[in-house]
C-alpha positions as CSV (number, residue, x, y, z in Angstrom):
1,I,10.5,3.0,-4.5
2,S,11.4,5.5,-7.7
3,F,7.9,7.6,-7.4
4,K,6.3,8.3,-10.8
5,Q,2.8,9.8,-11.3
6,L,0.9,7.0,-13.3
7,E,-1.1,8.2,-15.9
8,Y,-5.1,7.5,-15.5
9,K,-3.8,5.0,-12.9
10,S,-3.6,4.5,-9.3
11,F,-0.7,2.6,-7.5
12,A,-3.0,0.1,-6.4
13,E,-4.2,-0.6,-9.6
14,E,-0.6,-0.7,-10.5
15,Y,1.0,-3.0,-8.0
16,L,-1.6,-4.4,-6.1
17,S,-3.8,-7.6,-6.5
18,A,-7.6,-7.0,-5.5
19,D,-6.8,-8.4,-2.1
20,E,-4.0,-6.8,-1.3
21,D,-3.9,-3.2,-0.1
22,V,-1.4,-0.4,1.8
23,I,-1.5,1.1,5.3
24,I,0.8,3.8,6.9
25,W,0.8,3.1,10.5
26,C,2.0,5.2,12.6
27,I,2.2,2.6,15.8
28,T,3.8,5.0,18.6
29,R,4.7,8.7,18.7
30,H,7.6,7.8,21.5
31,C,11.5,8.0,20.3
32,N,14.5,7.7,22.7
33,F,16.3,10.0,19.8
34,N,15.8,13.9,19.7
35,C,16.8,14.6,15.9
36,K,17.1,18.5,15.5
37,Y,15.0,17.8,12.5
38,C,12.2,15.9,13.8
39,Y,9.0,16.9,15.8
40,F,8.6,14.0,17.7
41,T,10.2,13.4,21.1
42,N,10.8,10.7,24.2
43,K,7.6,12.7,25.8
44,E,5.2,11.3,23.9
45,T,2.1,9.4,25.7
46,E,2.1,5.6,24.5
47,S,-1.1,4.3,23.3
48,E,-2.8,1.4,25.3
49,L,-4.0,-0.9,22.4
50,S,-3.8,-4.9,23.3
51,V,-1.9,-7.1,20.9
52,E,-5.4,-9.0,20.3
53,A,-6.9,-5.7,18.9
54,I,-4.2,-4.9,16.5
55,V,-3.9,-8.0,15.1
56,N,-7.7,-8.7,15.1
57,G,-7.9,-5.5,13.3
58,F,-5.6,-6.2,10.6
59,N,-7.0,-9.9,10.1
60,R,-10.6,-8.8,9.1
61,G,-11.4,-10.2,6.2
62,D,-9.6,-11.5,3.7
63,K,-7.3,-8.7,2.6
64,K,-3.6,-8.7,2.9
65,W,-2.3,-5.5,4.2
66,H,1.2,-3.9,3.2
67,I,1.9,-2.0,6.5
68,I,4.4,0.5,6.6
69,V,5.2,1.0,10.2
70,T,6.4,4.3,11.4
71,G,6.9,6.5,14.6
72,G,8.5,7.5,16.9
73,E,10.6,4.6,17.0
74,P,8.5,1.4,16.2
75,L,11.0,-1.2,18.1
76,L,10.6,0.6,21.1
77,K,6.9,0.0,21.4
78,K,5.7,-2.2,24.3
79,G,4.7,-5.7,22.9
80,M,6.4,-5.0,19.8
81,I,7.7,-8.7,19.3
82,D,4.4,-9.9,19.7
83,I,2.9,-7.6,17.3
84,F,5.0,-8.3,14.5
85,E,5.5,-11.9,15.1
86,R,1.6,-12.2,14.7
87,L,1.1,-9.9,11.9
88,T,3.8,-11.6,9.6
89,E,1.4,-14.5,9.6
90,K,-0.3,-13.0,7.0
91,H,0.8,-9.5,6.2
92,T,4.3,-7.6,5.1
93,L,6.0,-5.4,7.1
94,F,8.3,-2.6,6.3
95,I,9.8,-0.9,9.3
96,N,11.1,3.0,9.6
97,T,13.4,2.2,12.7
98,N,16.6,4.0,14.3
99,L,17.7,0.3,15.4
100,S,18.3,1.4,19.0
101,L,16.5,-1.3,20.3
102,S,18.8,-3.5,22.8
103,T,20.7,-6.3,21.0
104,E,19.0,-9.0,22.9
105,N,15.5,-7.7,21.8
106,L,17.0,-7.4,18.1
107,I,17.9,-11.1,18.4
108,E,14.3,-12.1,19.7
109,F,13.1,-10.3,17.2
110,V,14.8,-11.7,13.8
111,K,13.8,-15.2,15.7
112,R,10.4,-14.8,15.8
113,V,9.5,-12.6,13.0
114,N,9.1,-14.0,9.4
115,P,11.9,-12.2,7.7
116,Q,10.6,-12.9,4.4
117,K,7.9,-10.6,5.2
118,V,10.0,-8.0,6.3
119,G,11.9,-5.0,5.0
120,M,13.6,-2.2,6.9
121,N,14.5,1.9,6.6
122,I,17.4,1.9,8.8
123,A,17.9,5.9,9.6
124,V,21.5,6.3,10.9
125,H,20.8,9.7,12.9
126,V,24.3,10.2,13.0
127,E,24.5,12.9,16.0
128,E,22.2,11.2,18.5
129,R,23.7,7.9,17.3
130,E,26.8,9.1,18.4
131,K,25.7,9.9,22.0
132,I,25.1,6.4,22.6
133,D,27.5,4.4,19.9
134,K,30.6,6.8,19.5
135,S,32.0,4.8,16.9
136,F,28.8,3.3,15.5
137,I,30.2,-0.2,16.7
138,D,26.7,-1.3,18.1
139,F,24.6,0.3,15.0
140,L,27.2,-2.3,12.8
141,K,26.6,-5.0,14.9
142,K,22.8,-4.8,14.7
143,I,23.2,-4.2,11.1
144,D,24.9,-7.8,10.6
145,I,22.5,-9.3,12.7
146,I,19.7,-8.1,10.4
147,R,21.8,-9.1,7.3
148,N,22.3,-12.6,8.6
149,A,18.5,-13.2,9.3
150,G,17.6,-12.5,5.8
151,I,15.8,-9.0,6.4
152,S,15.8,-6.6,3.4
153,F,17.1,-3.5,4.6
154,F,18.6,0.0,3.7
155,V,20.0,2.7,5.7
156,S,19.4,6.6,5.2
157,Y,20.9,9.6,6.2
158,V,18.6,13.0,6.7
159,F,20.7,15.8,4.6
160,Y,20.0,17.7,7.5
161,P,22.4,21.3,5.9
162,P,24.9,21.3,9.2
163,L,25.7,18.1,8.2
164,I,27.4,18.9,4.9
165,S,30.8,18.6,6.5
166,R,30.8,15.4,7.6
167,I,28.8,13.5,4.6
168,D,31.9,12.3,2.7
169,K,33.8,10.8,5.9
170,D,30.3,9.1,7.3
171,F,29.3,7.5,4.3
172,E,33.3,6.2,3.4
173,Y,33.1,4.7,7.1
174,L,29.5,3.1,6.7
175,R,30.5,1.7,3.3
176,N,34.1,0.5,4.5
177,N,31.9,-1.5,7.1
178,G,29.7,-3.2,4.9
179,I,26.7,-1.3,4.2
180,E,26.3,-0.9,0.9
181,K,22.7,0.0,0.3
182,I,23.0,3.8,1.6
183,T,20.9,6.6,0.7
184,L,21.3,10.8,1.4
185,K,17.7,11.3,2.1
186,P,16.2,15.0,1.4
187,F,15.1,16.9,4.7
188,F,11.8,18.5,4.9
189,G,11.4,21.4,7.4
190,S,12.6,24.5,8.3
191,Y,16.4,25.4,9.1
192,N,18.0,29.0,9.3
193,N,14.2,30.5,8.1
194,L,14.6,28.6,5.1
195,E,12.6,25.4,3.7
196,Y,14.0,22.6,2.8
197,P,14.4,20.7,0.3
198,K,13.8,23.7,-1.9
199,A,16.5,25.7,-0.1
200,Y,19.4,23.6,-0.9
201,N,22.0,25.2,-2.9
202,N,23.9,24.0,-5.6
203,T,26.6,22.7,-3.6
204,E,24.1,20.9,-1.6
205,K,22.3,19.6,-4.3
206,E,25.5,18.1,-5.6
207,Y,25.6,16.3,-2.4
208,L,22.2,14.7,-3.3
209,K,23.1,14.1,-7.0
210,K,26.3,11.7,-5.0
211,Y,24.8,10.1,-2.4
212,Y,20.7,9.8,-3.1
213,L,19.8,6.6,-4.3
214,A,16.4,6.9,-6.2
215,E,15.8,2.8,-5.7
216,Y,15.3,3.8,-2.1
217,D,13.1,6.7,-2.6
218,L,10.2,6.6,-0.2
219,G,8.3,9.2,-1.7
220,D,10.9,11.9,-1.5
221,N,9.5,13.4,-4.6
222,A,6.2,12.9,-4.3
223,P,5.5,16.3,-2.5
224,E,6.5,18.1,-5.5
225,T,3.2,16.6,-7.2
226,N,-0.3,17.8,-7.0
227,F,-2.6,15.2,-6.4
228,K,-5.5,17.7,-5.4
229,S,-8.6,16.8,-7.8
230,N,-7.3,13.6,-9.0
231,I,-9.1,10.4,-8.5
232,C,-7.9,8.6,-5.6
233,Y,-8.1,5.3,-3.9
234,A,-7.2,6.7,-0.4
235,G,-9.7,5.6,2.0
236,Q,-10.7,2.5,0.0
237,R,-7.2,0.7,-0.5
238,T,-5.0,2.6,1.2
239,F,-4.9,4.2,4.8
240,Y,-3.2,6.2,7.2
241,V,-3.6,5.1,11.2
242,D,-2.3,6.6,13.9
243,E,-1.2,5.2,17.3
244,F,-4.6,5.2,18.6
245,G,-6.1,3.8,15.9
246,T,-8.2,6.7,14.1
247,A,-8.1,5.7,10.3
248,R,-7.6,8.5,7.6
249,R,-7.5,8.7,4.0
250,C,-3.6,10.0,4.7
251,E,-1.7,11.5,7.1
252,N,-2.8,15.1,6.5
253,S,-6.5,14.4,5.9
254,N,-9.2,15.4,8.3
255,D,-11.2,12.8,6.7
256,T,-11.7,10.0,9.1
257,Y,-12.9,6.3,8.7
258,G,-13.4,5.3,12.6
259,N,-11.0,3.4,14.7
260,F,-9.4,0.9,12.5
261,F,-8.7,-1.4,15.7
262,D,-12.7,-1.9,16.4
263,E,-16.2,-2.0,14.9
264,S,-16.3,1.6,14.1
265,F,-13.5,1.3,10.9
266,F,-15.2,1.5,7.4
267,M,-14.1,2.0,4.1
268,D,-15.5,3.9,1.1
269,K,-17.0,2.1,-1.7
270,K,-15.7,4.0,-4.7
271,P,-12.7,6.0,-5.0
272,R,-12.7,9.9,-4.5
273,F,-11.5,12.9,-5.4
274,C,-8.4,14.2,-3.5
275,K,-8.9,17.2,-1.5
276,E,-5.1,17.5,-0.3
277,K,-2.8,20.2,-1.6
278,S,0.9,19.1,-2.4
279,R,3.8,20.1,-0.1
280,S,5.7,21.4,-2.4
């Protein structure tokens, strides 16, 4: 949140105690939406990890993990409620979701998962949402369920360039229906042979200034920072874990650390130099 580069100090040193660390976990690549700006599809293969294997992986040792859960669509994962109920006994979750699970499953989720251990980034994905929920009525009802359960959340809206003609109207509608915490999220990718977010023109940049909220920044500014050659705790205190359990220093790294959910997993004993280039 509100990313800044810390001089001579890592994120872990600044914000976490010695027994707290971070995992970005792609729990599944399967998704029921087909957003034009996303590279995952509803045809992705599901992994078959058991609930016990997952829980045992996170519960090894005394470490408390802050787990950033992403996908695909995490809340469509088979056994999702069992997994998250067990994990929130010890760890915290921050879930990136389109909130398209059934109302019945959402009600069960908020009953069984510790709401004080969960945060959510709820992506509205307006074009895909309208295919199943024309006036966002179902979306707004589910937001109320999340809010009434005491789960901390905000709503994000991806600024895909063709959506510019509807952004004002969409933000007004959602705000008028009780969603105050909503931010315009920069699009990272290619459109009309241009690479975004660098390609945003002055008009588009004004929209970002108007609707982008820095307090809900999930690292959108980080790609402009070059981490290469910096001493980094990734591989020791932070990891990226894919849907099959393969652990890496970070999502783009080729350095693997075994399978997080079995005995092959290991950690670095000291921080190493970053070898990754920025995405800018």
